[in-house]
C-alpha positions in Angstrom: 6.8 -9.4 -14.2 3.6 -9.0 -13.0 1.9 -7.8 -9.9 -2.1 -8.3 -8.8 -2.8 -6.0 -6.1 -6.2 -6.7 -4.2 -8.1 -3.7 -2.3 -10.2 -0.7 -2.3 -10.9 1.9 -5.2 -12.9 5.2 -3.5 -14.2 8.3 -3.7 -12.2 10.3 -0.6 -13.2 13.6 1.4 -10.1 14.9 3.2 -9.7 18.0 5.2 -5.9 19.1 6.4 -4.6 22.3 7.8 -3.6 22.9 4.1 -6.7 22.4 2.5 -9.6 19.8 1.7 -10.4 17.6 -1.4 -14.0 16.5 -2.1 -15.1 13.2 -3.5 -11.3 12.5 -4.8 -9.9 9.6 -6.1 -8.5 7.1 -3.4 -8.0 3.5 -2.2 -5.0 1.6 -1.2 -5.3 -0.4 -4.6 -5.3 2.8 -6.3 -2.6 4.1 -4.4 -0.7 1.5 -4.5 -1.0 0.7 -8.4 -0.4 4.2 -9.8 3.2 4.0 -7.5 3.8 0.5 -8.9 3.2 1.6 -12.3 6.3 4.2 -12.3 8.6 1.0 -12.3 6.5 -1.7 -14.3 4.1 -1.8 -16.8 2.2 -5.1 -15.9 0.1 -3.9 -12.8 -3.1 -5.8 -12.8 -5.8 -4.0 -10.1 -8.9 -6.3 -8.2 -11.4 -3.9 -7.2 -14.7 -3.0 -7.1 -16.6 0.6 -8.2 -20.2 1.4 -8.4 -22.0 3.0 -11.1 -21.6 6.5 -9.7 -17.1 6.5 -10.4 -15.8 8.9 -12.4 -14.8 7.7 -15.9 -11.8 10.5 -15.6 -10.6 8.3 -12.9 -10.9 5.1 -14.8 -9.1 6.9 -17.7 -6.4 8.2 -15.3 -5.9 4.7 -14.0 -5.5 3.5 -18.0 -2.9 5.9 -18.7 -0.8 4.7 -16.0 -1.0 1.3 -17.9 -2.6 -0.4 -15.0 -4.5 -3.3 -16.1 -8.3 -3.0 -15.6 -9.4 -6.1 -16.4 -9.9 -7.0 -12.5 -11.9 -3.5 -11.7 -15.4 -4.7 -11.5 -18.5 -1.9 -11.7 -21.3 -2.9 -10.5 -24.6 -1.3 -9.4 -25.1 0.9 -6.6 -22.7 3.5 -5.5 -18.6 3.6 -4.7 -16.8 3.0 -1.4 -16.8 6.5 -0.1 -14.4 7.4 3.2 -14.1 11.3 4.8 -11.3 12.2 7.2 -9.6 15.5 8.8 -6.1 15.7 9.9 -5.2 17.7 12.9 -2.1 20.0 13.1 0.3 17.5 13.2 -0.9 15.1 10.5 0.1 11.9 12.4 -3.4 10.7 11.7 -7.0 10.7 10.3 -10.2 11.1 12.6 -12.4 9.2 10.1 -15.8 11.3 9.9 -17.6 9.1 7.8 -17.2 5.7 6.1 -19.8 4.7 3.1 -19.1 0.9 2.2 -21.4 0.5 -0.6 -20.8 -1.8 -3.1 -17.6 -2.8 -1.2 -19.1 -4.0 1.5 -20.5 -7.1 -0.5 -17.0 -7.4 -2.3 -15.7 -10.8 -3.3 -12.5 -11.0 -5.1 -12.6 -12.5 -8.2 -9.3 -12.9 -9.9 -9.3 -13.2 -13.7 -7.3 -16.5 -15.2 -5.0 -14.0 -16.6 -4.1 -12.9 -13.4 -3.8 -15.8 -11.4 0.0 -17.1 -12.0 1.2 -13.1 -11.6 4.6 -13.7 -9.7 4.0 -10.5 -7.0 1.0 -10.4 -5.1 -0.3 -7.6 -2.9 -3.0 -8.0 -0.4 -4.0 -4.5 0.5 -5.6 -3.4 3.7 -9.1 -5.5 3.2 -11.2 -7.6 5.1 -8.0 -10.5 6.0 -10.8 -13.5 5.1 -10.8 -11.9 1.9 -6.7 -11.8 1.7 -7.0 -15.8 2.2 -9.7 -16.0 -0.4 -7.4 -14.0 -2.8 -4.6 -16.7 -2.1 -6.6 -19.7 -2.5 -7.4 -18.5 -6.3 -3.4 -17.4 -7.1 -0.9 -20.0 -8.6 2.5 -20.0 -7.2 3.4 -16.8 -6.7 7.2 -16.1 -6.1 6.4 -13.2 -3.5 3.1 -12.3 -1.7 3.2 -9.0 0.4 0.2 -8.2 2.6 -1.0 -5.2 4.5 -3.2 -4.4 7.3 -5.2 -2.2 9.9 -6.3 -2.0 13.5 -9.5 -2.6 12.4 -8.8 -6.1 11.3 -6.2 -6.5 14.0 -9.1 -5.8 16.7 -11.9 -7.6 15.0 -10.4 -10.4 12.6 -7.1 -11.0 14.6 -7.4 -14.9 14.1 -8.4 -14.7 10.6 -5.2 -12.4 10.4 -3.1 -14.5 11.7 -3.8 -17.4 9.6 -3.5 -15.2 6.6 -0.1 -13.9 7.9 1.0 -17.8 8.1 0.8 -17.9 4.1 2.7 -14.3 3.3 6.0 -13.8 2.8 6.4 -10.3 3.6 3.8 -8.3 6.1 4.2 -4.5 5.8 2.2 -3.1 9.1 3.2 0.7 10.5 4.6 1.2 14.1 1.1 1.3 16.0 -0.3 -1.8 14.3 2.9 -3.6 15.0 2.5 -2.8 18.7 -1.8 -3.7 18.5 -1.0 -6.8 17.2 1.9 -8.3 19.3 1.4 -6.4 22.7 4.9 -5.1 22.3 5.7 -2.0 22.8 9.5 -1.7 21.2 8.8 -1.8 18.0 11.7 -3.6 16.9 10.6 -6.5 19.6 7.4 -6.1 18.0 8.9 -6.7 14.3 11.0 -9.9 15.9 7.3 -11.6 17.5 5.7 -11.3 14.0 8.2 -12.7 12.2 7.1 -16.0 14.6 3.8 -15.9 13.1 4.9 -17.2 9.8 6.2 -14.3 7.5 10.0 -14.5 6.3 9.9 -10.5 6.4 8.4 -8.0 8.1 8.3 -4.4 7.2 7.4 -1.4 9.7 6.9 2.2 8.4 7.2 4.5 11.1 6.2 7.7 9.3 8.4 10.6 9.9 10.9 8.4 11.0 11.4 6.3 8.3 10.8 2.1 7.6 12.5 -1.0 8.9 12.7 -4.0 7.5 13.8 -7.3 9.3 14.3 -11.4 8.7 15.4 -13.7 11.6 19.2 -12.6 10.4 18.7 -9.1 8.7 18.2 -5.7 9.9 17.7 -2.6 7.9 16.6 0.8 8.9 16.2 3.5 6.2 15.0 7.2 7.4 12.5 9.4 5.9 13.1 12.0 3.0 13.7 15.4 4.7 10.2 17.1 3.6 9.8 20.8 3.9 5.9 20.7 3.8 3.2 17.9 4.2 -0.2 18.6 2.7 -2.1 15.1 3.0 -0.8 12.2 4.3 -3.4 9.6 2.9 -2.3 6.9 0.8 1.6 7.3 1.6 1.5 3.6 3.0 -0.1 1.9 0.0 2.2 4.4 -1.9 5.3 2.7 -0.1 4.0 -0.8 -0.8 3.8 0.3 -4.2 7.0 1.7 -4.8 8.6 -0.9 -3.0 6.8 -4.0 -4.8 7.0 -2.2 -8.3 10.9 -2.1 -7.8 11.1 -5.4 -6.7 9.1 -6.7 -10.1 10.4 -4.6 -12.5 14.1 -6.4 -11.4 12.8 -9.4 -10.5 15.3 -9.7 -7.5 13.7 -10.2 -4.0 17.9 -10.7 -2.7 18.5 -8.6 0.8 20.2 -5.9 -0.9 17.7 -5.5 -3.6 15.2 -5.2 -0.8 16.6 -2.4 0.8 16.8 -0.9 -2.7 13.4 -1.2 -2.5 12.5 0.3 0.9 14.1 3.2 -0.3 12.4 3.4 -3.5 8.8 2.9 -1.3 10.0 5.6 0.9 10.8 8.1 -2.5 7.3 7.6 -3.2 5.8 7.9 -0.1 7.3 11.2 0.0 6.1 12.6 -3.4 2.6 11.2 -2.8 2.1 13.4 0.6 3.0 16.9 -0.9 0.0 17.0 -2.4 -3.8 15.7 -2.2 -5.3 12.4 -3.4 -3.2 11.3 -6.2 -2.2 15.0 -7.4 1.7 14.5 -6.9 1.8 11.2 -8.8 0.0 12.7 -11.8 2.8 15.0 -12.7 5.6 12.8 -11.2 8.2 11.6 -13.3 11.0 9.2 -13.3 13.6 11.2 -13.1 12.1 12.9 -10.0 12.1 9.6 -8.1 15.8 8.6 -9.5 17.2 12.1 -7.9 15.3 11.6 -4.7 16.1 8.3 -4.4 20.4 9.8 -4.9 19.3 12.0 -2.3 18.2 9.7 0.6 21.6 7.5 -0.6 23.9 10.4 0.3 22.0 11.2 3.5 22.4 7.8 4.6 26.5 7.4 3.5 29.0 7.8 5.9 
């Protein structure tokens, strides 16, 4: 089944205690698309880039089988972000944000994308997310992500968007901010009252939980020995999660639990190197091996 993802494609400059990169490939839609492409060959990307976007990055996305009809290239510079992580790698200090062509981004969904069965609204202005939903036709599963900025500055529009999605993916700090609840489980249950039928809460090194009004599932994080760069981990998780669901076309409770673990696996690989470098050499065999390891960890 096909997946449409709408988000950002960016050039990132990132510094961690383990090194740094300049103008590396990044962006929410990029991380999601590449991750999902390990499970399905029908990923359709909607984003905007500038004239300065390196052709080598376009070729890499094409090499992953990602459909780029919805990737608009316009006059100007590509969205750039610079950030620095401290010793615990728990969150980035933003050093610079240059929106450039992304500032006037208005998603145009190609006609060939509008009947896609799976839709992922990556971390963009909730007003744009709503606009995307108006353009899509009868999607089977709509999943949405967000961030602290939109919760603080566009909460009303974000709540309107959440009403129209099936699953909200959010991290633990954002869940607390959105609801005012300090306990993550209580925050997730409150989000269910806003409209989605399911909530997925990412908890970093503590794994992820997903719940509906009748079910609850918790997955641990993979026990990594070293983390180089956490950038894009959440979008990579979402890509693995939705990529697996689309590949099986099964949104049952049991399959969603497996998808959560696949998302966790993909995120664990992503943080092992800067940008998308680890995913450039990743194999499906490695993915399945790590999935089996997590399964073994949780069996008793």
